[in-house]
C-alpha positions as CSV (number, residue, x, y, z in Angstrom):
1,M,-13.3,16.7,16.2
2,R,-11.1,15.9,13.5
3,K,-7.4,16.3,13.7
4,L,-5.7,17.3,10.4
5,I,-2.0,18.1,9.3
6,L,-0.9,20.1,6.2
7,I,2.1,19.4,4.8
8,A,3.5,21.5,1.7
9,H,6.0,19.5,0.1
10,N,8.3,21.4,-2.5
11,V,6.2,24.5,-3.1
12,R,8.2,26.9,-4.3
13,S,6.4,30.1,-4.4
14,T,6.3,32.2,-0.7
15,H,3.1,33.4,-1.8
16,N,1.6,29.9,-1.9
17,V,2.8,29.2,1.9
18,G,1.5,32.3,2.8
19,S,-1.9,31.7,1.6
20,L,-1.3,27.7,3.3
21,L,-0.7,29.3,6.2
22,R,-4.1,31.3,6.7
23,T,-6.2,28.4,4.9
24,A,-4.2,26.4,8.2
25,D,-5.9,28.8,10.7
26,G,-9.1,28.8,9.6
27,L,-9.7,25.8,8.9
28,G,-8.1,24.9,12.6
29,V,-5.0,22.7,10.8
30,E,-3.5,20.9,14.2
31,R,0.0,21.0,12.2
32,F,1.5,23.1,9.1
33,Y,4.7,21.2,8.1
34,M,6.9,22.5,5.3
35,T,9.3,20.2,3.8
36,G,11.9,19.7,1.1
37,Y,12.8,23.2,-0.6
38,T,9.3,24.9,1.2
39,P,10.5,28.6,2.1
40,Y,9.2,28.8,5.5
41,P,8.8,31.8,8.2
42,L,11.5,32.7,10.3
43,A,12.9,30.0,12.7
44,G,13.9,32.2,16.3
45,G,17.4,30.6,17.0
46,N,17.1,27.2,15.3
47,D,17.1,29.0,11.9
48,S,20.2,27.3,9.8
49,R,20.0,30.5,7.0
50,L,22.0,32.9,6.2
51,P,20.1,36.1,8.2
52,H,19.3,38.2,4.5
53,E,18.0,34.7,3.2
54,A,15.7,34.0,6.3
55,A,14.6,37.4,6.9
56,S,13.6,38.2,2.7
57,V,11.8,34.5,2.7
58,N,9.9,35.9,5.9
59,Q,9.0,39.3,4.4
60,R,7.4,37.6,1.2
61,I,5.9,34.4,3.1
62,T,4.3,37.4,6.2
63,K,3.0,39.6,3.4
64,T,0.4,36.9,2.3
65,A,-0.3,34.9,5.6
66,L,-1.0,38.2,7.8
67,G,0.1,36.6,11.0
68,A,-1.2,33.2,10.6
69,E,2.8,32.5,10.7
70,Q,2.6,33.6,14.5
71,S,-0.9,31.6,15.0
72,V,-0.1,28.4,13.4
73,D,1.9,25.7,14.7
74,W,4.5,25.0,11.6
75,R,7.3,23.4,11.4
76,H,10.0,22.8,9.2
77,E,11.1,19.3,8.9
78,S,13.1,19.0,5.4
79,D,13.0,14.9,4.8
80,V,9.4,14.6,4.3
81,R,10.0,10.6,4.4
82,T,10.9,11.0,7.7
83,L,7.5,13.0,8.6
84,L,5.4,9.9,7.2
85,T,6.7,7.8,9.0
86,S,6.7,9.3,11.9
87,L,3.1,10.5,11.4
88,K,1.6,6.9,11.1
89,S,3.7,5.9,14.2
90,R,1.9,8.6,15.7
91,G,-2.2,7.3,14.0
92,Y,-2.5,9.2,10.8
93,A,-3.5,8.4,7.8
94,L,-1.4,10.0,5.3
95,A,-3.0,11.1,2.2
96,A,-1.8,12.8,-0.7
97,L,-3.8,15.6,-2.9
98,E,-2.5,14.7,-6.7
99,Q,-4.4,13.5,-10.3
100,A,-2.4,10.8,-10.1
101,T,-3.8,6.6,-11.2
102,G,-5.9,5.4,-8.6
103,S,-6.7,8.7,-7.1
104,V,-10.3,8.9,-5.4
105,N,-12.6,11.7,-6.3
106,L,-12.7,14.1,-2.9
107,D,-16.4,13.7,-2.9
108,D,-16.0,9.8,-2.5
109,F,-13.5,9.7,0.6
110,L,-14.9,9.5,4.4
111,P,-11.8,10.8,6.1
112,P,-10.6,8.9,9.4
113,E,-10.1,10.8,12.6
114,R,-6.4,11.3,12.1
115,L,-5.9,13.0,8.4
116,A,-2.2,14.3,6.9
117,L,-2.8,15.8,4.1
118,L,0.1,16.2,1.6
119,V,0.2,18.3,-1.3
120,G,3.2,19.0,-3.7
121,R,4.8,20.9,-6.9
122,E,2.5,23.0,-9.0
123,V,3.1,21.7,-12.7
124,E,4.9,18.2,-11.4
125,G,3.3,17.5,-8.2
126,L,4.5,14.6,-5.6
127,E,7.1,12.0,-6.6
128,S,5.2,8.5,-7.3
129,E,8.2,7.4,-3.5
130,I,5.8,10.0,-1.6
131,L,2.5,9.1,-3.4
132,A,3.6,5.2,-2.8
133,A,3.9,6.5,1.1
134,C,0.3,7.4,1.3
135,D,-2.9,5.9,2.1
136,H,-5.2,7.7,-0.1
137,I,-4.4,9.9,-3.2
138,L,-7.5,12.3,-3.4
139,E,-8.1,14.2,-6.7
140,I,-10.3,16.8,-6.8
141,P,-12.8,16.6,-10.2
142,M,-12.3,19.5,-12.4
143,F,-15.4,20.7,-14.8
144,G,-13.7,23.6,-17.0
145,R,-10.9,23.7,-19.6
146,K,-7.7,24.1,-16.6
147,E,-6.6,21.1,-15.7
148,S,-5.7,21.7,-11.9
149,F,-6.2,24.4,-9.1
150,N,-3.5,26.6,-7.6
151,V,-2.3,24.3,-4.7
152,S,-3.3,27.0,-2.4
153,V,-6.8,26.9,-3.4
154,A,-7.0,23.4,-3.8
155,A,-5.6,23.2,-0.4
156,A,-8.0,25.0,1.4
157,M,-10.5,23.0,-1.2
158,A,-9.5,19.4,0.1
159,L,-9.2,20.5,4.0
160,Y,-12.6,22.6,4.5
161,H,-14.5,19.3,2.8
162,L,-12.2,16.8,5.4
163,R,-13.1,19.1,8.6
164,F,-16.6,19.3,8.1
165,D,-17.0,15.3,5.8
166,S,-18.0,12.9,7.9
């Protein structure tokens, strides 16, 4: 079975994080990394946030995650570049889900056996230096008037496709 990792970089919304956790659980994502300023659930004894801040963020995430924060193997990593380097050294191809020059239609992409999918900020997307570090840039075709999907919806669509496309 294909090994999938999900990375949410600088995603601000706790509701989107909770939704991404549920999607990661439902589609059997190996690990979910929250990087940059992406909010994350309570991290046990390793949590460096102020207790009231961590509790508030956790409450908002768990409202949408509905327990997936406990069933998904997740990590918070502040430095996405270090994480990407580590994943590459462990044999993962890196794919950004982004509308960008040179992107490949998701339907035309044949995923490798080990793939890390990066999603980013709602409006601005992923930074150009992060896109440059990726092996692939994938795009979901749009057929309506809107130019993009919500980050959690787009990640769910892409992960489903990547999980079951051979």
